[in-house]
N, C-alpha and C positions, 0 to 999 in steps of 0.2 A: 438480401440475407449477408449476414456478417460473414469474415473470414475465420473460420474455426480454427485453423492451423495458426494463425497469428494470435488469435485470443489463447491457446492452450501455451504457447511459447511466452507471451508475455505473463501469463498467471504462474508459469514456473519460473521466470525471473523476478517477480514479485513474491514468491514464497521463499526464494534465497534471501531477499533483501529483510523479507519479516524475520527469518531465522538470525540474521545477523544483529537485527534491531532489539529481538529479545536476548540474545547473548549479551550485548552492549549494556542492555539495561540491568541484567541481573548479575553479571560478574563484577566484584569489587576491584575492578581495574583501569579506573577513569584517569588515575593519577599515581605514580608511584615514586618513592625518593631516589633520588640521583645516588647511586653506589659510590660515585667517586667523591664524596664528603663525608661518607661514613668511615668510622674507624674500623668497624667490623663490617664489611662489605657483603657478608653472607646474609645479613639481617635485612630484609626486605619490608617496608612499609607500603602497603597498597590502600588506597581509597576508592570508594564507590560512591554511588550516590544514595545508598542505602545501609551499608555497613564499612567499617574500616577494619583491615587485618594487618597482623604483622606475622610474618614466616620467618622461621628459624632454619639454622642448618641441619638440625636433626630432622627435619621434615613436619614439625608441629607448626600448628596454625592458630593464632589466637585473635579473636575477632571480636568486635564490639559496635553494636549499632548506634545511632546518632540519639540523643536524648529528645528530639523532637520529630515529628513527622512532615510539618511544613512551616507553621509559624515559629520564630526562633532561628531558623537556621541559616546560613550565609547565603547570599543572594545567588551564587553561581549554583549552590544545590536546590535552591527554590525555583530556578528557571531550569535546570536540568531535568528535575523531577516532573515539573509540570509539562514539559514538553514531549518528555519520556514517556508519560502517560497517555498524553493526546496521540502520540504515534502509535502506541499499542491499541488504544480503542479506534481510531481511524483504521488500522490494520484489519483489526476484528470485523468491522463494517464491510470494510472492503472485500475480505474472503467472502462472507455470506452473500453480499449483492454478486460476487462473481460465481457463485453457484448458481443463482437464478438467471444471470444474464448471459451466461456462456451458451454458446449455439450448440455445443452438444449435448446441452440437457433440455428436457422437457418440462419444466416447471412453469413456463410461461408460453402460452400459445401464440400471442401476438409478437411476430418477429419485430417489428418496429419498437414495441414497448421493451422487449428484450434487449435491442440494441441500445437504447436509451439506459437500461438498468446497468448494462455492463460498461458504457461510457462513465456513468456515475462511479461504478467500482473501480475503473482506471484512474479518474480522480482522486479518489479517496487514496488509492496505492499511492501516488505522487504526493499527496498532502502528508502522508503519513512518513514518507521518505524526506520531505523537507523538515518535517517537526525534528525527527530524529538528528538530521543534518545541523540545523541551528542549535539544538541542545549540546552535541560536542563541540561544535565550534566555538560557541559563548564559553564553555567550560574551559577549552583548551585557551583560549585567550586569556582566560583568567591565569590559568596555569604558566603561560609565559609571562605576564606581567609579575606574578609573585617570584618567578625564576629570575627576572632581571632586577627586580628590587631587591632580592637577596643577595645578590651578586656584589652589591656595595659593601655588605656586613660581612667580615671574615668570619664572625662567630656563627652566623647562621648558613654556612655553607653545608652543613649536615642535616639542615631543614629542608633543603630546596626539592621540589618535585619535577618530574617531567612527564611526558605523556604516557598513557598506560594503553594497553590494548584494546580497552572498549572504544576509545576514541577513534582508533583506526577502524573498527568494525562499523562504528556509527558513520564514518565518512563513506565506507563501502557500501553501507546499507541506504546512504543517500544516492549515491550514483547508481546502483544497480536498481533501485526502486524507482527512480526517475524514467530509467531506460525501460524497466518493465510496463511501466505505467502507460508509456508512450506507444510502445508495441501493442498492448491491449487497446488502448485508444485508437490506434489504426485499424487494427484487426475487428473494432466493432462498428465500423462505418456502414451504413445501411444504404445499398443502392436504390434509387426511387424507381427504377425502370421494372426491377422485380416487382415491386408494389403494384405498379401499373398494370404489370402482367396480371397479377394476382386478383385486382379489380376488376380487369376485363373479363378473365375467365371465370372468376369465382360468382361476381354479382352482376355485372352488365350482362354477360351471356345467358344466366338464367333470365333476367329480367326480358331480353330479347326473346327468347324461346317462350315465354308466357304471353307476350304480345300478339305473336305468330300464332300461336296456337288458338288463343282467344278470338284472333281474325277469321282463322279458317273455321272455327265453329259458327261463329256469327254469319258468315257469308254463306255456308252451307244450308244455314237455317232460313236463309232469304231465299235461295236459289234451289230448291229442292231436287229440282229435274236435271240439272246438271252435276250427277254423281261423279263422273270421269275427270272433269276438270279442276285442276288445282291452281289458283292464279298466285300462289304464295310460296 
C-alpha cells in the first residue's frame, strides 16, 4: 500500500506549481522594458508570449496580440509557446491521473495498478515542470543576449528589455513542480510484503480451505463408520 500522506503533500505542492505555470503562461510579463533608458519612466512596455501591452501613468493599458499564432513568430516565441502548451497539457493529464491513482480515492481497486498510475502522474508533473522551466530559461537567455547587444548602441538604450514576472514564476514552478513530483513518487511506492499478505490471505488461504474440505468429504465417504475421527 502506498503512503497516502506523502501523496497528498506531493499533490498539493504540484498544484501550487501548476498555478504558477498557468500564471506565467497567461500574464504578459515575460519581459519588460528597462525604465532606466526611457525618457518617461512611467510608461512601461510589457511583452508576453501571447500579447504585448503598454501601461501609462494614468492607469490605462493598451494591448495588442501578435499577428501570427506560431509560424512567422520569432524563435523565442515559438519555443516558449510550444513548451508552455506542453507544460499545461502534461499538467492536466497529471491531475487527472492523480485523482485515479491517489490512495485515498476508490477509483481503482487494484492497489498495485493504482500505485503505477500515481507514479505516472508524478512523472507527468515533473515533465510539466521541466517544460515550463526550459521555456522561461530559453526566453530569458534571449532577453540577456538582446540586452547585451543593445548596450553597444547608445541609440537603442530605450529599447532594452529585462526579465519580467512570468520568468520568475516559471522558474518557481519548475523547482516546486520537481519537488512535488518527487514527493508524490516516493509516496506512491508499493510494498511487496503487503501484496504477498493479500495473496496468502485472499487466494492461497481460500484454496487451502477448499482442498481440506474436499479431502474431509472424500475420506468420510470411504470410512463411513469412523464418524468421530477427523484426520485433518
